[in-house]
C-alpha positions as CSV (number, residue, x, y, z in Angstrom):
1,M,-63.4,56.3,-71.2
2,F,-65.6,53.6,-72.9
3,Q,-68.9,54.8,-74.3
4,E,-72.1,52.9,-74.7
5,Q,-74.5,53.5,-77.5
6,T,-78.1,53.9,-76.4
7,A,-81.2,53.3,-78.5
8,N,-81.3,56.9,-79.7
9,N,-77.5,56.9,-80.6
10,A,-76.6,59.2,-77.7
11,T,-73.5,58.2,-75.8
12,E,-73.2,57.8,-72.1
13,P,-70.3,56.8,-69.8
14,A,-69.9,53.1,-69.5
15,G,-71.9,51.8,-66.5
16,A,-74.6,54.4,-67.0
17,V,-78.1,53.0,-67.6
18,A,-80.2,54.4,-70.4
19,A,-84.0,54.1,-70.5
20,G,-84.9,50.7,-72.1
21,I,-81.3,49.3,-71.9
22,T,-80.7,46.4,-69.6
23,N,-77.4,45.8,-67.8
24,E,-76.3,42.3,-66.7
25,Y,-74.9,41.8,-63.2
26,L,-73.3,38.8,-61.5
27,T,-74.8,38.7,-58.0
28,F,-72.9,37.4,-55.0
29,R,-73.4,37.2,-51.2
30,L,-71.2,38.8,-48.5
31,G,-72.7,38.0,-45.1
32,K,-76.4,38.6,-45.3
33,E,-76.3,41.1,-48.1
34,E,-76.4,40.6,-51.8
35,Y,-74.1,42.5,-54.2
36,G,-73.8,42.8,-57.9
37,I,-71.0,43.6,-60.3
38,E,-71.1,44.1,-64.1
39,I,-70.9,40.7,-65.8
40,L,-68.5,42.1,-68.4
41,K,-65.8,42.4,-65.7
42,V,-66.1,38.7,-64.8
43,Q,-63.6,36.3,-66.3
44,E,-64.5,33.1,-64.4
45,I,-65.7,31.7,-61.1
46,R,-63.5,29.3,-59.1
47,G,-63.7,27.4,-55.9
48,Y,-61.7,28.7,-53.0
49,E,-58.2,27.1,-53.0
50,A,-54.8,27.5,-51.4
51,I,-53.5,31.0,-51.7
52,T,-49.9,32.1,-51.3
53,Q,-49.6,34.8,-48.8
54,I,-47.5,37.9,-49.5
55,A,-45.6,39.5,-46.6
56,N,-46.6,43.0,-45.5
57,A,-49.7,43.0,-47.7
58,P,-52.9,44.7,-46.3
59,N,-55.1,42.3,-44.4
60,F,-57.8,42.3,-47.1
61,I,-55.3,41.0,-49.7
62,K,-55.2,37.3,-49.0
63,G,-52.3,36.7,-51.3
64,V,-51.8,35.4,-54.9
65,V,-52.6,32.4,-57.0
66,N,-51.1,31.1,-60.2
67,L,-53.9,31.0,-62.8
68,R,-52.6,29.4,-65.9
69,G,-49.2,31.2,-65.7
70,I,-50.7,34.6,-64.5
71,I,-50.1,35.6,-60.9
72,V,-53.4,36.9,-59.7
73,P,-53.9,39.0,-56.4
74,I,-56.8,37.7,-54.3
75,I,-58.9,40.3,-52.3
76,D,-61.2,39.1,-49.6
77,M,-64.2,41.4,-49.9
78,R,-65.6,40.4,-46.5
79,I,-62.4,41.8,-44.9
80,K,-62.4,44.8,-47.2
81,F,-66.0,45.7,-46.2
82,N,-65.3,45.1,-42.5
83,L,-67.8,42.2,-42.2
84,S,-67.5,40.0,-39.2
85,D,-67.4,36.2,-39.3
86,V,-65.1,35.6,-42.2
87,N,-65.4,31.8,-42.6
88,Y,-64.3,29.7,-45.5
89,D,-66.6,26.8,-46.4
90,Q,-67.8,24.8,-49.4
91,F,-69.7,27.8,-50.7
92,T,-66.8,30.3,-50.6
93,V,-65.8,31.1,-54.2
94,V,-63.3,33.4,-55.9
95,I,-64.6,35.5,-58.8
96,I,-61.8,36.2,-61.3
97,L,-62.1,39.7,-62.7
98,N,-60.5,41.5,-65.6
99,V,-60.6,45.1,-64.6
100,A,-58.8,47.7,-66.7
101,G,-56.7,45.0,-68.3
102,R,-55.6,43.6,-64.9
103,V,-56.6,40.1,-63.7
104,M,-57.5,39.8,-60.0
105,G,-59.8,37.8,-57.8
106,I,-62.3,38.5,-55.1
107,V,-63.3,36.1,-52.4
108,V,-67.1,36.1,-51.7
109,D,-69.4,33.9,-49.6
110,G,-71.2,32.6,-52.7
111,V,-72.4,33.4,-56.2
112,S,-76.2,33.7,-56.7
113,D,-76.9,34.2,-60.4
114,V,-76.8,36.6,-63.3
115,I,-79.6,39.1,-63.5
116,N,-80.7,41.8,-66.0
117,L,-81.6,45.2,-64.5
118,T,-83.5,47.8,-66.4
119,A,-83.3,51.6,-65.7
120,D,-86.5,51.5,-63.6
121,Q,-85.0,48.8,-61.4
122,L,-82.0,50.9,-60.4
123,R,-81.9,53.5,-57.6
124,P,-79.1,55.9,-56.9
125,A,-76.7,55.2,-54.0
126,P,-78.1,56.7,-50.8
127,G,-76.4,59.9,-49.6
128,L,-75.1,58.9,-46.2
129,G,-72.6,61.8,-45.8
130,A,-69.2,61.2,-44.4
131,I,-70.4,58.5,-41.9
132,I,-70.3,55.6,-44.5
133,D,-68.1,55.5,-47.5
134,T,-70.4,55.0,-50.6
135,E,-67.7,55.9,-53.1
136,Y,-67.7,52.4,-54.7
137,I,-71.5,51.9,-54.7
138,M,-73.0,52.6,-58.2
139,G,-76.5,52.3,-56.9
140,L,-79.1,49.8,-55.6
141,G,-81.0,47.3,-57.8
142,T,-84.4,46.0,-57.0
143,I,-85.9,42.7,-58.2
144,D,-89.2,41.7,-56.6
145,D,-88.4,41.8,-52.8
146,R,-84.6,41.6,-53.3
147,M,-82.3,44.5,-53.0
148,L,-78.8,44.4,-54.6
149,I,-75.9,46.7,-53.7
150,L,-74.2,47.4,-57.1
151,I,-70.5,47.8,-56.8
152,D,-68.3,49.8,-59.2
153,I,-65.5,47.3,-59.1
154,E,-63.2,49.2,-61.4
155,K,-63.4,52.3,-59.1
156,M,-62.8,50.2,-56.0
157,M,-59.8,48.4,-57.4
158,S,-58.2,51.6,-58.7
159,S,-58.7,53.5,-55.4
160,S,-55.6,54.7,-53.6
161,D,-56.2,52.3,-50.6
162,M,-56.3,49.3,-52.9
163,G,-53.6,50.4,-55.3
164,L,-54.1,47.4,-57.6
165,I,-54.7,49.4,-60.8
166,E,-52.6,52.2,-62.0
167,Q,-54.3,55.6,-61.8
168,S,-54.6,57.1,-65.2
169,I,-53.8,60.7,-65.6
170,N,-56.3,62.5,-67.9
């Protein structure tokens, strides 16, 4: 697992936030909610374009695109998160990610901006029990009156229901 160096030279798991250290997140919209993913996982942002559908793929996998010779699977996050009203318009974008050495894209309603969050702006994910699956939520970020749902995109893409990244055996 990657390690981050903190100000006092202690190491923490990647993605952990140490006091005084800021983390950058790309924020995007899905429906009425705003989400954030670590900026280091983002390769590029593209407009939504024609996608080649793959037979027998789960409904949240829209298909694949050819990105400069690399076949990239495209996941519609609105369908993955069971959001209603999945509409494609001029604001719909595909965020191209590089997660665990694998290139993939996610369809979102729009990209907002890149923000820096400090440790005091982060809150742990709420414990909602078995009713709501919060396995992929790293926590909540707060900026002024905005609340961001921070997604652990690597954990989500390597989950058994997604199956896009090989599970590593430690």
